[in-house]
C-alpha positions in Angstrom: -2.8 -20.7 -7.1 -0.1 -22.7 -8.8 -0.4 -25.5 -6.1 -4.3 -25.3 -6.3 -4.4 -24.1 -2.7 -5.9 -20.7 -3.5 -8.1 -19.1 -6.1 -7.2 -16.7 -8.7 -9.9 -14.2 -7.3 -8.2 -14.1 -3.9 -4.8 -13.6 -5.6 -6.2 -10.7 -7.5 -7.9 -9.2 -4.6 -4.7 -9.4 -2.4 -2.5 -8.0 -5.1 -4.9 -5.0 -5.7 -5.0 -4.4 -1.9 -1.1 -4.4 -1.8 -0.9 -1.8 -4.6 -3.5 0.3 -3.0 -1.9 0.3 0.4 1.4 1.3 -1.1 -0.3 4.2 -2.9 -2.1 5.3 0.2 1.2 5.0 2.3 3.0 7.2 -0.3 0.3 9.8 -0.4 0.1 9.9 3.5 3.9 10.2 3.7 3.8 13.2 1.3 1.0 14.9 3.4 3.1 14.5 6.6 6.5 15.3 5.0 6.6 19.1 5.1 4.9 19.5 8.6 7.4 16.9 10.0 10.3 18.8 8.5 9.1 22.1 10.0 8.7 20.4 13.4 12.2 19.1 13.3 13.7 22.3 12.2 
């Protein structure tokens, strides 16, 4: 965006997608944490 090679809209969309993927990954890890711990134990 600074070098005029991309648009602000695409930058905003990519940053929202990165935040959403981190949130989804965290939630998914919480779902699998307890069953995984029981499996290991």
